SENUNU-441205 format. One record per residue: x, y, z of N, C-alpha, C in turn. Coordinates in steps of 0.2 Angstrom, whole numbers, plus 5000, padded with zeros to 4 digits. Example, Ala and Ser with C-alpha at 12.3 -4.5 7.8 and 13.67 -1.06 7.14 Angstrom:
506649725039506249785039506649845039506449895035506849955036506450005039
# end
This chain:
480947674980480847724984480447734988480447754996479847764998479647835001479247865002478847925005478447915008478347945014477847925018477247965017477448035014476648065012476048045009475348085009474848045004475048084999475448064994475648084988475148054982475147994983474847974979474547904984473847904980473247844983473747774983474047744985474247684987474347644990473747634995473747595002472847585003472747525004472047505003471847465008471247435010471047385015471047315011471347285013471547205009471147175016471547095014471147025018471447035025472147075024472547045031472447115034472047175032471947225038471947285034472147345039472147415036472747435033473047465028473647495028473647575027473747605029473747665032474247705026473647765022473947795016474647805020475147835013475847855015476547805015476247765019476747725022477047675013476647675009476947625003477447684999477647674995477947684989477347694985477647774980476847794975477047764966476647774966476447724957476247784955476547804948476447854944476647844938476247874932476247854924476547924923476847934916476747994912476348024909476648084912475948134907476148214910475648224907475748304904475648344913475648394912475548424919474848484917474648494924474048564922474048644922475048644927475448684926476148654923476448704918476848704913477348674915477548624916478148604922478748554915478548564911479048544903478648464901478748474896478448424890478648354893478148304893478148204895478148214901478048264906478248254912477648264917477648204920477048194926477048244933476748254937476548294942476048284947476348274954476148294958476048324966475648354969475748414973475548364982476048384985475948354992475748394997475748464996475748535002475548594998474948635002474948684999474648745006474948815004474948865009474848915008474648985010474249045010474449105015474949125011474849185018474249255017474049265013473649315005473449285002472749334999472249294991472849324985473549344989473949344983474649314984474549274987475249244989475149164990475249104988474949054991475849014985475848944989476348884986476148834989476248814982476248734982476648684980476648654983477348564983477248524981477548484979477648414977478348394972478148384965478848324962478648314956479148314951478948274944479448274940479348234936479748184933479448144926480048134923479748054918479647994919478948014925478647934925478747904920478947844918479147814912478347774914478447724919478447664923478147664930477847614933477947594941478547584942479047574945478747654950479147714947479347774950479647844944480347814944480647844938481147824937481647904941481447934939481748004942481148044944481348114949480848164949481348214953481048274953481248324955480848394958481048414963480648454968480148494963479548524964478948554962478848614968478848674965478548724970478348794964477648774965477248824963476848874965476648954964476649004967476049024962475649044968475049094966475349184966475049214962475049284962474449334962473849274964473249324964473049334959473149284953473049294947473049224944473749174943473749114940474549084944474149024944475048964945475648974941476149004942476748984940477148944942477748884938478248864941478648914943479148904950479648914952480348874952480848874950481448874952481648844958481748754961481848754967482448694965482848684971483348654973483448564972483648524968483548474968484248444967484448424977484948404977485148334976484548284976484848214971484948224962484948264962485148284953484648274949484548284944484148304938484048224930484448214931484248154925483948114929484048054924483547984926484047934929483447944933483747884941484147944948483647984946484048044952483148064956483348064962482948114966482548124972482248174969482248254973481548264975481348274982480448274981480348334987479948364988479548394990478748374996478548385001478248365004477748395006477948455011477448495016477848565012477248625016477548665014477248735021477448785021477448855027477748905023477048935022477149025020476849055024477549105027477249155033477249235029477449255022477449325021477749315012477749355009477849345003478749335002479049335006479849345007479949265013479549255016479749205021479449115021479849105015479149025015479548935016479548915019479848845019479248775016479848755012479648675011480248625012479848565015480248505017480048435011480548385013480448325009481248295008481348275003481848225005482148214997482848174996483048194992483548104991483648064985484148014985485248034985485548044989486248084987486248034980486548064975486648034969487447994970487848004977488447974975488247914981488147934988487947864992487247814992486847864990486247844987485747834993485947864998485647855005485147915005484547915007484047955008484048015013484048085008484348145017483748175015483848205022483048245022483148325016482648355018482748405013482448465014482948535017482548595016482448655012481948685012482148735006481648805009482148865008481948925013481848995005481249005005481249065001481149115004481549175001481749225004481449324998481049264997480749324993480849334986481449294984481649304979481849224974482049194979482249114975482249084981482349014980482248944986483048934985483048914992484148884994483748824998484248774996484548715000484848735008484448735014484748735020484848685024485648695026485848635030485348615034485148535034484748495040484748435040484848415048484848345052484748275046485248235047485148165044485148105049484948115052485048045060484947985057484847985053484947895049485647885046485947935044486547915041486447955035487147955031487047985025487847935021488047885022488347855022488347795013487647785016487647705011487047725008486547675004485847664999485447645008485847605012485247595017485147635024485347695023485347765027484847805024484347835029483547875028483447885032483347945032482748015034482548045029482148075030481348105027480948135031480748185028480448235032479548255029479348265031478348235030478148325030478148335034477848415035478348475037477948535036478448585042477848655041477948685050477548715051478048795054477948875052478148905053477648965058477848955064477549015071477949075067478549085067478749145065479449135062479849215060480549205058481049165059481049155068481549115070480949055073480549015070480148975075480048935072480148885067479848825064479748765064479548725063479648645064479648625059480048555058479648505053479848415054479348385053479248325054479648285049479548225052479548135047479948085051480048055049480548015052481447975050481547905054482147915051482347845053482947805049483147735052483747715056483547715063484147695065484647675062485447705062485947655061486247605064486147615069486447545076485747495077485147505074484647455078484047455073484247485069483647475061482947495063482747545068481947555071481847605066481247625062481247685061480747735068481147795066480947835073480547895071480447925073479847985072480748035073480448085068481148135068480748215068480848265072481048315075481348365074481448415068481748475068481548535069482048565073481748635074482348695071481948745068482348795066482248885068482848905071482748945073483049025070482949015063483049065060483649075059484049025059485149035060485048955057484748925059484948845059484448785061484448715057483948665060484248625065484048595071484148535076483848485076483948435076483448365079483148405087482648365089482348395095482248325099482448285104482348215104481248235106481148175105480448145103480148085107479748075105479647995108479347955103479547885104479347845100479047775102478347765104478147715110478347675105478347655098478447575098478947555096479547575100480247545102480647585099481247565100481847595094482447535096482247485094482947415100482947395091482247365087482647335082482047355075482347315068482147345063481247345064480947295068480147295069480047325070480147395076479947445079480047505071479447535072479047585068478647645071479047685073478547765072478747805067478147845065478147895060477747955061478148005059477848085062477348095054476948145051476648155044476448235045476248245051475948315050476048355056476148445055476448485062476148535060475948555068475548625067475748685072475948725074476448745078476048825076475648825084475248895084475348955088475848925093476348975095477148945100477548985100478248955103478148905106477448895112477648845116476748805117476748805111475948765109476248705099476248655098476548635092476048575094475748535090475748475087476048445082476148375083476548305079476048245077475748215069475448175072475648135066475448065067475548005064475347935068475647875068475647815067476247795070476147735072476747695077476547615077476647565077476647485077476647485085476147445089476247445095476547375094477047375100477547325102477447295104476747275110476447225112475747185108475547235105475047205101475147175091475647235092475547245084475347265080474747315083474147345079474247425077474247445073474347535069473947565073474347615078473947665081474247715079473447755081473847855079474347885087474747925081475147945086475148025088474848045093474748135095475748145098475848205097476548215101476348275102476548325108476248395109476748435112477148485109477748535110477448595116477748585123477548635129477948695128478548685125478948735124479648715127479648665130480248625133480448555131479848505129479848445127479248445125479448375120478848345118478648285120477948295121477748205124477048185120477048115123476448085119475748095123475248105117474548105122474348065119473648045123473447995121472847995119472547955111472347965106471947925103471047925103470647865100471047845093471047775095471147705090470447665089469747705084469147675082469247625078469947565076470047545073470547475077470447475082470747445087471447425085471447345085472047315082472047315075471347345072471547305063471947395059472147435063472447475062472047565061472647615063472347665065472947715061472747745059473447815059473147905056473747965057473148005056473948035050473648085046473848095041474148175044473648235047473848315045473548335053473648375054473348395061473548495058473048515062472848595062472648625068473348655072473248705077472848755076472448775081472048865079472348895086472248845091472348895099472548825103472648835107472848805115472148725115471548755115470748715116470648725109470748695100470548685097470848685092470948615092471448575086471148515083471348505076471048455074471348415070471648345070471948305065471248245063471948225057471448185052471848135050471248075047471748025043471247955042471347915045470847845042471147805049470647765047470447685051470447625048470147555053469847505050469447485050468847495046468247465050468047405052467647395059467947345061467247285062467047295055466447245051466647235046467147265041467047265033468047265032467947295027468747285026468947335022468347425024468447465023468947505027469247535022469647615028468947665028468847685035468547755036468947815037468447855036469147935037468947955046469547955048469347965054469948065057469348075062469448155062469248155071469748185073470048195080470048265081469948285088469748365092469948335097470248395097470648425107470248485106470048465112469648525117470048555123470648555120471148595129471148535133470948475133470948435139471048365137470748355132470648275128470748285122470748205117470648195111470048185110469848175106469048135104468748115097468648065095468248075088467748095089467948125082467148175080466648125071466148105073465848085067465848115058466148095054466248115050466048065044465648085037465748065033466048015029465847945026466147905024465647885017465947945013465347905004465147845002465747795002465847745003465847675005465247685003465247615010465247525008465847535002465547474999466247435003466147365003466747315008467447335006467547355001468247385000468647455000468147475001468047545000468747595004468947635000469547675002469047755004468947765013468747855016469347845018469747915016470447945021470448015020470548035026470748095023471548135025471748155020472448165021472748245025472348285023472348355025472048395031472148445034471548465036471748565039471448595039471548675040471048695043471048735048470648765053470748845054470148865050470148945052469848955057469348955060469048985066468548895070468348935075467848875078467448835076467248885069466548875066466648875058467348855058467548855049468248825048468148735046468648715043468548675039469148645036469148615030469648565031469448505028469948415030469748385020470148365016470248335011470648255011470348225005470648165004470448124998470348064999469748044995469647974996468947954992468747914992468447854986468147794988468147734982468347674982468147644977468647594977469047554970469847564973470247574966470147514960469847454964469747344961469347364957468647424960467947424955467447474952467947534956467547594956467747654955467847714952468347754952468447804960469047814961469147874967469247934967468847954970468548024969469048054974469048134973469048184978468648204985468948194989468448194995468648275000468248325001468048355004467848395008467848385014467448385021467548445023466948485025466948565029466348545035466948575041466548585049466348665049465548655049465148725052464848725058465348695062464948665069464248655068463948625070464048565079464448475071464348505064464648445062465148445055465348385054465648375047465248375040465248415035464948355029465148365022464948315019465248345011465148385008465648415004465348455000465748474992465148464987465648454981466348464980466648424976467048444971467148404966467948434964467848414955468148364954468148314948468548254949468448244941469348284938469348274931469548224928469548174933469748094928469148054931469048014928468747954928468947894933469747914935469847844936469947854945470547914942470847914950471048004950470748014957470548094960470948104965471448104969471848124975471748194975471548214984471848274988472248264993472848284994473348284998473448335003473248385002473348465006472848505008472848565009472148615010472448655014472248705012472248775017471848825017471748855023470848885021471048965022471049025022471349095022470749115025470449115022469749145024468949105023468449145023467749115022467849105015468249145013468049145004468649125002469049085002469549074999470149025002470048955000470548925001470648894995471348834998471548794992471748704994471548664990471748604991472248584984472648534986473048504980473148444981473448414977473448334973473648304967473348254964473448274960472948204956472748184949472248164945472748114940472248054939472448034933472348024925472748054921472648064916473448074909473948014912473847994919474048054921474448044928474548094934474548154933474248194937474148284933474248314940474448364939474448404946473648434948473548444954472748454955472548504961472548574957472548604962471648624962471448624967470648674970470548734971470148774972469848834974469248844976469248844983468548884987468448964987467948974983467649044985467249054988466949014994466549034998465849024997465748994990464948964987465248884984465848874981465948804979466648804976466848724975467348714973467548694966468148734962468348744956469048724954469048694952469848664947470248734944470848734948470848794946471648784941
# end
């Protein structure tokens, strides 16, 4: 089972080049969770969104992960009430017994009675992977019908959502990918919610759409108005076969590809998340392959209203096979933004949480907790004010949900 979101740190640079995080399948082991999610159940968090100091959501999945790979999973929705985090019941259309799978990968909260979460599930009858859209109405989460252009009738049918962003009650976007039932090509998937229903919106596929070797993915979405939204991911260039960054923009009428840097050249580039604050202030983050070593480098791009440019960002591990990856970003103002991810070398040293802060004119590494001695991963971040931010992921103890909070001075484990 493959989920594109950077739920767990599973990809790293090898002798053949760069493997962008999120493309591979997840590796989890059985354990407890820091939030009560059930005895003997492992959990991990992929996305977080806060609409006030007393209302925030974190989503992911959990289950009896017996070994590699997981043998079952259920959606996981955690809510912050200003005092503590608690598990809230969420639908599992894939079932809840051994061999059943449902995942949440992204969340967008607008108010105490309006939030969206997205992901995918395996239909227990057809075994097709289908999109999953859930809505919070202030009382409960419910499943909302969503398109599955990859088909719903067979195990090879595949449609998945990786990110969501709601600008208003009747304007929400979700992105991901699907496999064409006719050509086998992996194509970008963009869905729009108008408050009443979700529909598929045409989106570019620069990697091609004619064969199974054509690959196009979207991992993150951020909308700042009905006429301005951004989606990011990666694609395989059909001519050079290089993995390149993919940036798409919505102008109120259609989605179009926007030129974006590829500092890894033909060795590999990818974007995992985006945060749009205005039409002239947008951040996107990911990773790329070093030109001189087998290392993965953090990638930070900025849109100034005219073009995307690469901005220098820290790479705390400089070893030959190091992983330096950014998986989430949240911009609060022109001088205050956060990016999170992981760094280290899983073959020889601990993998640690990575938290970067933009205070204009530079990004700097900020100390963050690492509760495990071997593996610590951050997948998402949300910043509500200068003294209130959340970051989520997991750590191996074995795998346990990880929630960090910023209080204006330091990050601590919540």
